[in-house]
C-alpha positions as CSV (number, residue, x, y, z in Angstrom):
1,X,-18.2,63.3,7.2
2,X,-15.6,65.8,7.3
3,X,-12.8,66.1,9.8
4,X,-12.7,69.5,11.4
5,X,-8.7,70.7,11.8
6,X,-7.8,73.5,14.1
7,X,-4.9,75.4,14.3
8,X,-3.9,76.7,17.9
9,X,-1.1,79.2,17.8
10,X,0.4,81.8,20.4
11,X,0.0,85.7,19.2
12,X,0.9,88.9,20.7
13,X,-2.2,91.2,20.2
14,X,-1.1,94.7,18.3
15,X,-2.7,97.6,16.9
16,X,-3.4,99.2,13.6
17,X,-5.0,102.5,14.0
18,X,-7.8,101.6,16.7
19,X,-7.8,97.9,15.8
20,X,-6.4,95.5,17.6
21,X,-5.3,92.0,15.8
22,X,-2.7,89.8,15.5
23,X,-0.6,88.1,12.6
24,X,-1.7,84.2,11.3
25,X,1.4,82.5,11.1
26,X,2.1,81.8,7.2
27,X,1.5,77.8,7.3
28,X,-1.9,78.3,8.8
29,X,-2.8,80.9,6.3
30,X,-1.8,78.4,3.4
31,X,-4.0,75.9,4.8
32,X,-7.2,78.1,5.6
33,X,-6.9,79.4,1.9
34,X,-6.9,76.0,0.4
35,X,-9.9,74.8,2.7
36,X,-11.4,78.2,1.6
37,X,-10.2,77.7,-1.8
38,X,-9.4,81.2,-2.2
39,X,-6.9,83.7,-0.7
40,X,-8.9,87.1,-1.8
41,X,-11.5,89.1,0.1
42,X,-12.7,88.5,3.6
43,X,-12.2,84.7,4.7
44,X,-14.7,83.6,7.7
45,X,-12.9,81.6,10.0
46,X,-14.2,80.4,13.7
47,X,-12.2,79.4,16.6
48,X,-11.2,80.7,20.1
49,X,-9.3,83.2,21.7
50,X,-8.1,82.3,25.1
51,X,-10.9,79.3,24.7
52,X,-13.7,81.7,24.1
53,X,-15.4,80.8,20.8
54,X,-15.6,83.2,18.1
55,X,-16.7,83.5,14.5
56,X,-14.6,86.6,12.7
57,X,-13.2,87.3,8.9
58,X,-9.7,87.2,8.4
59,X,-9.0,90.4,6.7
60,X,-5.8,91.4,4.0
61,X,-5.0,95.2,4.8
62,X,-1.7,96.8,4.1
63,X,-0.7,93.5,2.5
64,X,-0.6,91.6,5.1
65,X,-3.2,89.1,6.5
66,X,-4.9,89.8,10.1
67,X,-7.2,88.4,12.5
68,X,-8.9,91.7,14.4
69,X,-9.8,90.7,17.7
70,X,-13.0,92.8,18.6
71,X,-14.5,93.0,22.2
72,X,-16.6,90.5,21.4
73,X,-13.9,87.8,21.1
74,X,-11.4,89.3,24.0
75,X,-12.3,91.9,26.7
76,X,-11.0,95.0,26.9
77,X,-9.5,93.8,23.6
78,X,-8.1,97.7,22.7
79,X,-6.3,98.0,26.3
80,X,-4.5,94.7,26.0
81,X,-2.0,95.6,23.2
82,X,1.0,93.5,23.7
83,X,-0.9,90.7,25.6
84,X,0.1,87.1,24.6
85,X,-3.0,85.0,23.7
86,X,-3.7,81.6,22.8
87,X,-5.9,81.5,19.8
88,X,-7.4,78.4,17.7
89,X,-8.0,78.8,13.9
90,X,-10.0,77.2,11.3
91,X,-11.8,78.1,8.0
92,X,-15.7,78.6,8.5
93,X,-17.7,76.9,5.7
94,X,-21.1,77.8,7.4
95,X,-23.4,80.0,5.7
96,X,-23.2,83.6,7.5
97,X,-26.4,85.1,6.0
98,X,-28.9,87.7,8.1
99,X,-32.5,87.2,6.8
100,X,-33.7,90.5,6.0
101,X,-36.2,92.3,8.6
102,X,-40.0,91.8,7.6
103,X,-40.8,95.2,8.4
104,X,-37.5,96.1,6.0
105,X,-38.7,93.8,3.1
106,X,-42.5,95.6,3.7
107,X,-41.2,98.8,3.6
108,X,-39.1,98.1,-0.1
109,X,-42.1,96.4,-1.6
110,X,-44.0,99.6,-0.6
111,X,-41.7,101.9,-1.8
112,X,-40.6,100.5,-5.6
113,X,-38.0,103.6,-6.1
114,X,-36.4,102.9,-3.1
115,X,-36.4,98.7,-4.0
116,X,-35.2,99.6,-7.4
117,X,-32.2,101.7,-5.8
118,X,-31.8,98.7,-3.0
119,X,-31.7,96.2,-5.6
120,X,-28.9,98.2,-7.6
121,X,-26.8,98.7,-4.8
122,X,-23.3,96.5,-4.3
123,X,-24.1,93.6,-2.4
124,X,-21.9,95.0,0.9
125,X,-23.9,98.0,1.3
126,X,-27.3,96.2,0.8
127,X,-26.0,93.6,3.4
128,X,-24.6,96.5,5.2
129,X,-28.1,97.9,5.9
130,X,-29.8,94.1,6.1
131,X,-27.3,93.8,9.5
132,X,-28.0,97.0,10.7
133,X,-32.0,96.5,10.8
134,X,-31.7,93.0,12.2
135,X,-29.8,94.0,15.1
136,X,-31.8,96.7,16.5
137,X,-33.5,95.8,20.0
138,X,-37.0,97.7,19.8
139,X,-39.7,98.4,17.5
140,X,-39.8,102.0,18.1
141,X,-36.0,101.7,17.1
142,X,-36.5,99.5,14.0
143,X,-39.8,101.4,12.5
144,X,-37.2,104.4,13.1
145,X,-34.3,102.9,11.3
146,X,-36.3,102.0,8.5
147,X,-37.6,105.1,7.6
148,X,-34.2,106.6,7.3
149,X,-32.7,103.5,5.3
150,X,-35.6,104.1,2.8
151,X,-35.2,108.3,3.0
152,X,-31.4,107.4,2.6
153,X,-31.7,105.2,-0.4
154,X,-33.8,108.1,-1.8
155,X,-31.1,110.4,-1.6
156,X,-32.4,112.4,1.3
157,X,-30.1,112.1,4.2
158,X,-27.4,109.8,5.8
159,X,-27.8,106.2,6.9
160,X,-25.2,103.8,8.6
161,X,-23.0,106.8,8.6
162,X,-23.0,107.0,4.7
163,X,-24.0,109.7,2.4
164,X,-26.2,108.8,-0.6
165,X,-26.2,105.6,-2.2
């Protein structure tokens, strides 16, 4: 069985644009890159912020690796810039896939043109559509947004804040 090793460190919340974040110390980044077997793209991590568990991605932006601190991780995080927090962090090897909603799957099966476009989208945009539909709460919302998603795929209107795919 693999031994779980997480690192704990103190960091000050900073902000870039509207996004609160902390820098992760270099030695911890090196450890995570080694465990992830990569040092590019989003890297999945898990841990805790002030003892509250989180899952998140390390992101490189403007040449710096950052752990963005969202409001799920830390209540009112945008208002807490300059605050010192305690973070534990480790590479997260768990698969983070979101299953496609059965109604979206059926809608794609029913509309071959939309399905063809969907299958040819870059994976990140496919994931964005799947995730958006999966997180809706009501059947009415799901039905309405699946119609919007299909229309978007067919080049008619916006979806997830985007123009044509």
